[in-house]
Structure formats: C-alpha cells, structure tokens
N, C-alpha and C positions, 0 to 999 in steps of 0.2 A: 746501364750501358755506354761506354765513354767515345765520341764524334766528332771528328775533326773535319771542318770543310776552310775552304780559302778560297778568294780572287773569285766574289759573288760579283761584283762590276756592275751590281744593279740590274741584274737577272732574276728577278722579284719572283716569278711565276717560276722558274726551276727550281730556288730556291725553297719556296713552298712544296716542288713535287717531288725534289730531295727530301724531305720532311717527311711525306708521306711514305714514299722509300720504306724507308728507314723505320718506319713506323715510331714517331721521334714521342717516347713518353716524357712525364713530368719529372719521374725519377733519374732521366735519361740525365747524361751532362755534355752540352754542346761545346767545341772548341771552336769559334774563325781565326782565321791567323789572319785578317785583314784585309785589307781591296776591298771592300766591302761599296764603298763609291768608285764614281768614275766610268766613261763608257757605255754602259748602261740604260738599260729607259729608265727605270726607277731609282738611285743609285740611293736617296737619302732616303729615301722612304725601307731602305735593306738597314739601313745602316741606323734607323727608331726601330727599327722591329727588331733587331739583332739584340743591342744593347735593351731594351724592350722587357727582352724572354728572363724568367729567374733564372732559368735552368741554360744560360749561357755564360762564358766567359769572348768576350771581344782582343782581338790586340792591335794594336798596330801595324799598320800597313801602308809600304811609303806613296802612295794615293793618301789613303786616310788622312795621312799629316800634312802633305802638299796642299789638298784643300783644305782642309782646317784652319792653315797658317793663310793661304789667298781669297777663302772665304770670307773671315776678317776684315780684309782691306776692302771689300765691296762697302761703298756707301752708297742712299736712297736717299733721294731725293723725291718730292714734291710738287707739279709744278700744274695748275689750273686743274689743280685735285684727282689728278694722274699720276702715282708712283712708278717711278724709276731708278735701272740701278744704274748705276756710274761705274763701271767697268776699269782698272786701275792697266794700265798701257805700259806697266812697268816689263822687262824681259820675263824675266821670272813668274810672274803672276803670264803673262800671251805661251808662254812653255807648258805648262798644268794646263790653261786654258784648251790649246792643241793638242795634249796629251790626253784625249777623253774625260778633263775636266770643265767642257765646255755643258758637258750632260748635268753634271751637278751645280756647275752655276744657272744651268735656269732652272732647274727644280726648286733653288732655293731663292732666286729672287722671284720664284712667283707666292712664295711660303706670305706668310704673314708676320708682323714684327716677331709675336709672342712664340710661334713654328721658327722660324731660325735663331728664335732662344737656347729652345727644348734642344735644335740640335746643334747646335754649339757646346751646347753641356755633355748630349750624346757624344761631340769626340772625345769628350776632355773624362768618360766612364774605360775609354780602353787600356789596356795593358800592356805591355812592350812585352813579357813573355811569360811563359809562364811552367814550370816543372815538373811532373808527375810520373809517383811509383805506380807500378798497375802489372799486379801478378810477375812478381819477380822479374820486370824491366822498368829500363827507367825512357823517360820521353822528355825532349825537350823542345820545347813547340816554341819558333820567333816565327815571324813572317816571309823571312828571307834566307835565314845563313846565320852562321856563327864567322862573319864578315874577319880576316887579321887570325887565322883560328893559334889558338896553344893552347894546351893542355893543362898549363898551367895557369891561367888565367881565368877570375870568375866572371859565371854569367852575368853579374848586376855589371862586370867591369866593362863589356862592348857600347861600345855605342848604337845611334839610334842610325847611324849611318851601315853600321856593321850588320844592323840586328834589321834594319829595315830595308834597304840597298844593295848590298851585297849579294854573286852569283854562289852557288856552290861547289865547290871541287868535288864532285859524286866516286872521281877515281880514287879518290883520298878517304880513310875511313881517319876518326877525326878521335875517338876513344879506344883506345885496347881491347873495354869492356866490351865483347859481342853482343850484350842487353843494355848498352849506352843507345839509342836514337833520337835522333833531329830530324825531324819534324817541319817541312815547307810550304809554304806556297812563293806566288812571287816569280819563279824559271817555269811557264808553259810548259810541259813535258813533251806533247811532240816536238820541240825544239832538242829536244835529246836524246833520242832515241831512234834509231834507223828505219822505224817502220813511222816514223810522222805519227804515234798512236795516239791519242791523247787520253791517256791510264795514271795510273796511279805507276808512281817508280819507287821501288828500293833496290840499293845499293850502296854495300861499304856500309851500311846504316844510317844511309840517306833515306827520308818517308819523304817524295816528292809530289803532291796534289793535288797543284795547281796544273787543269788536263783545259786550261786555253775558253773556256764554258763563253764568255763573250765574243771568245770567234769564230765560236760556228763547230768546235771542240767541244767537253761535255763537264756538268761539276757534280765533285765526286765528293765522297761523304770515306773518312776511310775509323773503323772501329779499333782503338788500340786496343779492347780484349783481345780481338783476337783476329785481329789484321785482315779483317772480312773488308772488300773494297763495291761498295755502291755507287752507280752512276746514274745522272738524265741527261739526256744528249738538250747545249744549246742551243741559244735562238737562229733558225735561221738567217742565214744570210748572202743567200743567192738573192 
C-alpha cells in the first residue's frame, strides 16, 4: 500500500501512533510531504527517523529547507570546557527561529558534533517532488502546490518557491484529466473548510492532507491505493 503523510512538525508520538494505526509494513511505501521539523517537541528525531526508513520517501517542506539553511549558520564554541551555540542575529535567522525554528535549533544545539553532521546529511536526502502512477491514476506529490501553475510547464521547471511556499487554488482544477491529482500539505485544512474541521480535503483534483496536527488538530495519512483516510489526534494544546 502507498501512504502519504505531511507536516509532522516534530510530533513524534503522533507519527508513531499513525504508523501503528495504518498497520504500516515493510512492503508498504510511505511518502512524507515535508515539514518534518520545527514547532513540535522532537523535530530532528522525526526527520532522522523518516530518512532512515527504507520504505519512506521524504520530500522537502518550506520549514525543512529553512531549518537546513539556518542550522548551517549556527557556530559552536567551547568555553571553560562547556560548548555553547552562537546563534546568528540576522533577520532571516530570527524570522525562522520565531516561526517554530526555535524547537529545531534547541534540539540541534544539544546534539553531539557527529549527530549534527548526520542531521545535515539527512536534510540532503530529501526530494523536491514525486510523481506516481497507481491504479490508472496519476498523483503529483509536492509540499505546497504547483505555484503559478501552467499546463504547459514540466514539474521539473517549477522553482522551490513555487513547490514549497505557495498556496493551492482549490477552486480551480489544474489538469483536464480527472484522474490526475495533486497531493499537498503545507496549508492546514481547518483554514479551508467552513466547519474548520481537521480533515483531508479533496476538491477539484487537489488532495490536501495537512490537518494541523501540531496546532492541536490531527495527523492524517492518505492511502493512494483507495483514497482511505486515517487520523490520530494532535497534542493537547490546552
């Protein structure tokens, strides 16, 4: 079976619970559509676990990209036998840090030098997009959308900005073929339905699976083989 999960954002317990709920097996395939890091309690643990899974294909999310770029700028120095992190004061770093990056930066600073190198290698293993043909249907998997969509544009021609940071136009069907679907995370679905429900949204060929887990919503898995949806509750934010 082929499953898609997105926007785990450090919610390691919910990730484990969801894998158990779908009864994930070695011969199944898991696509993780980015934003494994930032905001939650165990962002780098989530990243490393997903990348280490032999049957998982992890993609870049905007938070993963910003974390990778900003973690490279953290400098460590030892003073009186105690190591400390020198956090850059640049505006870009602070924007990321204050938008959930603080959880990732803190966990990174507590790692050994060897583990930090391993984490940076984990980031480099991420892919930008995936295209899947399954049961007569075509699925295009990206973190955010196909920004500035054009039917004449190859997927490989979209920029990182368009694939990782854009928002979908769910009122518009991008492809004429009714069996072609775009699967994204990035935009929490409670913001897109009138009931503000944390549920997978399917509309006009868009399948949106970020159900706002880290905000107290739910973590969702979407099974591409038959469209079945699975949920676990997010962390209690009360």
